[in-house]
C-alpha atoms as a printed R data frame, in Angstrom:
    type eleno elety resid chain resno      x       y      z
1   ATOM     1    CA   GLN     A     1 62.539 -48.009 28.335
2   ATOM     2    CA   VAL     A     2 59.489 -50.065 29.327
3   ATOM     3    CA   ARG     A     3 59.603 -53.817 29.776
4   ATOM     4    CA   LEU     A     4 56.332 -55.760 29.609
5   ATOM     5    CA   VAL     A     5 55.865 -59.275 30.975
6   ATOM     6    CA   GLU     A     6 52.626 -61.151 30.335
7   ATOM     7    CA   SER     A     7 51.282 -64.057 32.344
8   ATOM     8    CA   GLY     A     8 48.060 -65.994 32.797
9   ATOM     9    CA   GLY     A     9 47.705 -67.790 29.509
10  ATOM    10    CA   GLY     A    10 46.881 -71.471 29.245
11  ATOM    11    CA   LEU     A    11 44.478 -74.112 28.020
12  ATOM    12    CA   VAL     A    12 40.776 -73.749 28.786
13  ATOM    13    CA   GLN     A    13 37.580 -75.317 27.517
14  ATOM    14    CA   ALA     A    14 35.092 -73.313 25.510
15  ATOM    15    CA   GLY     A    15 32.897 -71.263 27.797
16  ATOM    16    CA   GLY     A    16 35.621 -70.948 30.393
17  ATOM    17    CA   SER     A    17 37.539 -67.940 31.664
18  ATOM    18    CA   LEU     A    18 41.122 -66.747 31.939
19  ATOM    19    CA   ARG     A    19 42.709 -63.578 33.268
20  ATOM    20    CA   LEU     A    20 45.839 -62.269 31.618
21  ATOM    21    CA   SER     A    21 48.201 -59.927 33.432
22  ATOM    22    CA   CYS     A    22 50.876 -57.639 32.060
23  ATOM    23    CA   ALA     A    23 53.406 -56.192 34.471
24  ATOM    24    CA   ALA     A    24 55.317 -53.144 33.307
25  ATOM    25    CA   SER     A    25 58.673 -51.884 34.498
26  ATOM    26    CA   GLY     A    26 59.479 -48.216 34.941
27  ATOM    27    CA   SER     A    27 57.891 -45.248 36.589
28  ATOM    28    CA   ILE     A    28 55.675 -43.984 33.778
29  ATOM    29    CA   PHE     A    29 53.042 -46.727 33.788
30  ATOM    30    CA   SER     A    30 50.233 -44.384 34.834
31  ATOM    31    CA   ILE     A    31 50.596 -42.325 31.664
32  ATOM    32    CA   LEU     A    32 51.009 -45.231 29.270
33  ATOM    33    CA   TYR     A    33 48.287 -46.107 26.772
34  ATOM    34    CA   MET     A    34 47.963 -49.866 27.262
35  ATOM    35    CA   GLY     A    35 46.489 -52.549 25.095
36  ATOM    36    CA   TRP     A    36 46.126 -56.224 24.382
37  ATOM    37    CA   TYR     A    37 46.580 -57.668 20.898
38  ATOM    38    CA   ARG     A    38 46.446 -61.229 19.648
39  ATOM    39    CA   GLN     A    39 47.801 -63.234 16.764
40  ATOM    40    CA   ALA     A    40 46.497 -66.599 15.639
41  ATOM    41    CA   PRO     A    41 48.545 -68.841 13.322
42  ATOM    42    CA   GLY     A    42 48.404 -67.565  9.755
43  ATOM    43    CA   ASN     A    43 46.693 -64.346 10.801
44  ATOM    44    CA   GLN     A    44 47.838 -60.800 11.329
45  ATOM    45    CA   ARG     A    45 48.131 -59.383 14.816
46  ATOM    46    CA   GLU     A    46 44.845 -57.753 15.772
47  ATOM    47    CA   LEU     A    47 43.645 -55.373 18.433
48  ATOM    48    CA   VAL     A    48 41.699 -56.922 21.304
49  ATOM    49    CA   ALA     A    49 41.278 -54.060 23.779
50  ATOM    50    CA   THR     A    50 42.898 -50.823 24.884
51  ATOM    51    CA   ILE     A    51 42.774 -48.635 27.972
52  ATOM    52    CA   SER     A    52 43.946 -45.061 28.258
53  ATOM    53    CA   SER     A    53 45.750 -43.483 31.170
54  ATOM    54    CA   GLY     A    54 42.380 -42.077 32.232
55  ATOM    55    CA   GLY     A    55 40.662 -45.456 32.098
56  ATOM    56    CA   ASN     A    56 38.798 -45.105 28.819
57  ATOM    57    CA   THR     A    57 38.436 -48.483 27.135
58  ATOM    58    CA   ASN     A    58 38.002 -49.745 23.608
59  ATOM    59    CA   TYR     A    59 37.234 -53.283 22.413
60  ATOM    60    CA   ALA     A    60 37.228 -55.252 19.207
61  ATOM    61    CA   ASP     A    61 33.692 -56.160 18.189
62  ATOM    62    CA   SER     A    62 34.555 -59.850 18.475
63  ATOM    63    CA   VAL     A    63 35.216 -59.597 22.225
64  ATOM    64    CA   LYS     A    64 32.731 -56.954 23.359
65  ATOM    65    CA   GLY     A    65 30.648 -58.170 26.262
66  ATOM    66    CA   ARG     A    66 33.041 -61.059 26.966
67  ATOM    67    CA   PHE     A    67 36.420 -59.440 27.691
68  ATOM    68    CA   THR     A    68 37.252 -56.654 30.140
69  ATOM    69    CA   ILE     A    69 40.472 -54.661 30.202
70  ATOM    70    CA   SER     A    70 41.508 -52.904 33.396
71  ATOM    71    CA   ARG     A    71 44.602 -51.394 34.966
72  ATOM    72    CA   ASP     A    72 46.073 -50.993 38.427
73  ATOM    73    CA   ASN     A    73 48.497 -48.102 38.348
74  ATOM    74    CA   ALA     A    74 49.713 -48.855 41.874
75  ATOM    75    CA   LYS     A    75 50.877 -52.272 40.662
76  ATOM    76    CA   ASN     A    76 52.034 -51.179 37.182
77  ATOM    77    CA   THR     A    77 49.791 -53.889 35.783
78  ATOM    78    CA   VAL     A    78 47.121 -54.171 33.116
79  ATOM    79    CA   TYR     A    79 44.679 -57.062 33.031
80  ATOM    80    CA   LEU     A    80 42.481 -58.760 30.481
81  ATOM    81    CA   GLN     A    81 39.600 -60.726 31.959
82  ATOM    82    CA   MET     A    82 38.330 -63.145 29.332
83  ATOM    83    CA   ASN     A    83 34.972 -64.845 29.862
84  ATOM    84    CA   SER     A    84 32.847 -67.089 27.652
85  ATOM    85    CA   LEU     A    85 35.934 -68.070 25.700
86  ATOM    86    CA   LYS     A    86 35.520 -69.530 22.217
87  ATOM    87    CA   PRO     A    87 37.872 -71.696 20.142
88  ATOM    88    CA   GLU     A    88 38.367 -68.717 17.815
89  ATOM    89    CA   ASP     A    89 39.923 -66.807 20.728
90  ATOM    90    CA   THR     A    90 42.911 -69.163 20.504
91  ATOM    91    CA   ALA     A    91 46.003 -67.055 19.836
92  ATOM    92    CA   VAL     A    92 49.173 -65.627 21.320
93  ATOM    93    CA   TYR     A    93 48.153 -62.561 23.318
94  ATOM    94    CA   TYR     A    94 50.525 -59.619 23.465
95  ATOM    95    CA   CYS     A    95 50.627 -56.682 25.831
96  ATOM    96    CA   ASN     A    96 51.314 -53.296 24.245
97  ATOM    97    CA   ALA     A    97 52.271 -49.916 25.689
98  ATOM    98    CA   LYS     A    98 52.485 -46.565 23.969
99  ATOM    99    CA   TYR     A    99 53.932 -43.223 25.058
100 ATOM   100    CA   GLY     A   100 55.814 -41.729 22.206
101 ATOM   101    CA   TYR     A   101 57.477 -45.058 21.638
102 ATOM   102    CA   GLU     A   102 55.740 -48.398 21.384
103 ATOM   103    CA   TYR     A   103 56.604 -51.440 23.469
104 ATOM   104    CA   TRP     A   104 55.573 -55.109 23.256
105 ATOM   105    CA   GLY     A   105 55.657 -58.039 25.619
106 ATOM   106    CA   GLN     A   106 56.833 -61.493 24.633
107 ATOM   107    CA   GLY     A   107 53.303 -62.910 24.401
108 ATOM   108    CA   THR     A   108 51.347 -65.576 26.224
109 ATOM   109    CA   GLN     A   109 49.540 -68.484 24.572
110 ATOM   110    CA   VAL     A   110 45.801 -68.881 25.052
111 ATOM   111    CA   THR     A   111 44.251 -72.087 23.740
112 ATOM   112    CA   VAL     A   112 40.506 -72.684 23.877
113 ATOM   113    CA   SER     A   113 39.379 -76.243 23.195
114 ATOM   114    CA   SER     A   114 35.949 -77.067 21.822
């Protein structure tokens, strides 16, 4: 069982930055495939970024060049650094972990004002 707890969301003006964190319980963090997803009102949940156990990353086209996903295996934590935020980035952001099973965090709200 893996428990994921996100933090770092909030309200920011367009052009600003936020860093989301996702702390994972358990001893298998280093082999988990981690990701961030988001869901805006009325929309489906969509992939934002992923990072493999080996550090390979993947980004949605809409966030490339603005967002950076990283992980610290010593702290069982994955991060999402979000720069140059836009109003269309407003959503609930969810942390995701995969290793056989799939796990989700409870989500953290990010609101970008214009």
